[in-house]
C-alpha positions in Angstrom: 0.0 0.0 0.0 1.3 3.5 -1.0 1.1 5.9 2.0 2.9 8.8 0.4 1.5 12.1 1.4 1.3 15.3 -0.6 3.2 18.0 1.3 2.2 20.8 -1.1 0.3 23.8 0.4 -2.3 25.1 -2.1 -2.7 28.9 -2.6 -4.8 31.0 -4.9 -2.9 33.8 -6.5 -4.3 37.1 -7.6 -2.4 37.1 -10.9 -3.8 40.5 -11.9 -1.7 41.9 -9.0 1.5 39.9 -10.0 3.7 39.8 -13.0 4.1 36.4 -14.7 6.8 35.6 -17.2 6.4 32.6 -19.6 9.4 31.6 -21.6 8.3 29.8 -24.7 5.4 30.2 -27.1 5.3 26.9 -28.9 3.1 23.9 -27.9 4.2 23.9 -24.3 3.9 27.6 -23.9 0.5 27.6 -25.5 -0.8 24.9 -23.1 0.5 26.8 -20.0 -0.9 30.1 -21.2 -4.3 28.6 -22.2 -5.0 27.2 -18.8 -3.7 30.3 -16.9 -5.9 32.6 -18.9 -8.9 30.2 -18.6 -8.7 30.5 -14.8 -7.3 34.0 -14.6 -8.2 36.0 -17.7 -6.9 39.3 -16.1 -3.4 38.0 -15.4 -0.5 40.2 -16.3 1.7 38.1 -18.5 4.8 38.6 -20.6 5.7 35.8 -23.1 9.3 35.8 -24.3 10.1 33.6 -27.4 11.8 34.0 -30.8 8.8 32.4 -32.4 5.1 32.3 -31.6 2.8 29.4 -32.6 -0.3 30.2 -34.6 -2.4 28.5 -31.9 -1.0 31.0 -29.3 -1.6 33.9 -31.5 -5.2 32.8 -32.2 -5.8 32.3 -28.4 -4.7 35.9 -27.8 -6.9 37.2 -30.6 -10.0 35.7 -29.0 -9.9 37.8 -25.8 -8.9 41.1 -24.3 -5.9 39.7 -22.4 -3.1 41.6 -20.6 -0.4 39.5 -22.4 2.7 41.1 -23.8 4.6 39.1 -26.5 8.3 39.8 -26.8 9.7 38.1 -29.8 13.4 37.4 -28.9 15.7 34.8 -27.4 15.5 34.5 -23.6 18.0 36.6 -21.7 18.6 36.5 -17.9 17.5 40.2 -17.7 14.0 39.1 -18.7 13.5 37.7 -15.2 13.6 41.3 -13.7 10.3 42.8 -12.8 8.5 39.5 -12.7 7.1 37.7 -9.6 6.5 34.2 -11.1 8.4 32.5 -13.9 7.3 29.6 -16.1 9.9 27.8 -18.3 7.7 26.4 -21.1 9.9 25.4 -24.0 10.7 21.9 -25.4 14.4 22.6 -25.1 15.7 21.1 -21.8 18.9 23.2 -21.6 17.0 26.4 -22.1 14.4 25.5 -19.4 17.3 24.8 -17.0 18.9 28.1 -17.9 15.6 29.9 -17.1 15.3 27.9 -13.8 18.8 28.9 -12.7 18.3 32.5 -13.6 15.0 32.6 -11.7 16.5 31.0 -8.6 19.4 33.4 -8.7 17.0 36.3 -8.7 14.9 34.8 -5.8 11.8 34.1 -8.0 9.4 31.2 -7.9 9.5 29.0 -11.0 7.6 26.3 -12.7 9.6 24.2 -15.2 7.4 22.2 -17.7 7.5 18.5 -17.2 10.4 18.7 -14.7 8.8 18.5 -11.2 12.0 18.4 -9.2 12.9 21.9 -10.6 9.6 23.4 -9.7 8.7 25.7 -6.8 5.0 25.4 -7.7 2.8 23.4 -10.0 0.0 24.6 -12.3 -2.7 22.2 -11.2 -5.9 21.2 -12.9 -8.7 23.7 -12.0 -12.5 23.5 -11.9 -14.4 26.7 -11.7 -18.1 27.2 -11.0 -18.9 30.8 -10.5 -17.0 31.9 -7.3 -16.1 28.3 -6.5 -12.7 27.2 -7.6 -11.2 23.8 -6.9 -7.5 23.1 -7.6 -6.2 19.5 -8.1 -2.7 18.3 -7.6 -1.0 14.9 -7.7 2.3 16.4 -6.5 3.6 16.2 -10.0 3.2 12.4 -10.2 0.3 12.2 -12.8 -1.0 15.4 -14.5 -3.1 13.0 -16.6 -5.0 11.8 -13.5 -5.5 15.4 -12.4 -6.9 16.2 -15.8 -9.3 13.3 -15.6 -10.4 14.1 -12.1 -11.1 17.7 -13.2 -13.3 16.3 -15.9 -15.2 14.2 -13.3 -15.8 17.2 -11.1 -16.9 19.4 -14.1 -19.4 16.7 -15.0 -20.6 16.4 -11.3 -20.7 19.9 -10.0 -23.9 21.8 -11.0 -23.5 25.0 -13.0 -25.7 26.9 -10.5 -23.4 26.4 -7.6 -22.8 30.1 -7.7 -26.4 30.7 -6.6 -25.8 28.4 -3.7 -22.8 30.3 -2.6 -24.6 33.6 -3.0 -27.4 32.3 -0.7 -24.9 31.1 1.9 -23.1 34.5 1.9 -26.4 36.2 2.5 -27.1 33.9 5.4 -23.6 34.4 6.8 -24.0 38.2 6.6 -27.2 38.1 8.6 -25.8 35.9 11.4 -25.3 37.4 14.8 -23.3 36.2 17.8 -19.7 35.3 18.3 -17.5 33.3 15.9 -18.4 29.9 17.3 -22.1 30.6 17.0 -21.8 31.6 13.4 -19.7 28.6 12.5 -22.3 26.3 14.2 -25.2 28.0 12.3 -23.4 27.6 8.9 -22.5 24.0 9.7 -26.1 23.3 10.4 -27.2 24.9 7.2 -24.6 23.2 5.0 -24.9 19.7 6.6 -28.0 19.1 4.5 -25.8 19.2 1.4 -24.0 16.0 2.5 -27.2 14.4 3.6 -28.9 15.0 0.2 -25.9 13.6 -1.6 -25.9 10.4 0.4 -29.7 10.0 -0.2 -29.2 10.4 -3.9 
């Protein structure tokens, strides 16, 4: 039996308040950019690459994104002014160069398909209105994370945002101390689990 634990601590970043650098604009860069923009369409992103794939150009033409494309070879100076770095090329040596530059500058980095060089992973994400669920396998199987995302997307109702709006309204009307509010909300939401079991 495998008892390995996942030591990662999930966080939800406000990418519109941060500066993200993606190095690479081919197939790998496109995939990273696509899922980042799907979840955070207001993200501030700079993409550095000597060549940009038609798929990536088409993606950017479909929305009003804050993405700056710089068509040139990567230089260590490109790291400056960015908070998060993603090395997303299919050239192993270049990805390693980007990783070393990022670490030297004290930046957090994700290196495509190289978990041991990553400070963070870009997990699979399910969004339903204000509800956002991130899935991680600690870099062991992105394919499983993708499939599990598809299961959740098929299972979670589209109108979960209405439920959350109603729960916020109830929370805003509650009085008493913190413990009393937690108990009241637990009582209200307990029926969600009961209904699921009965179905």
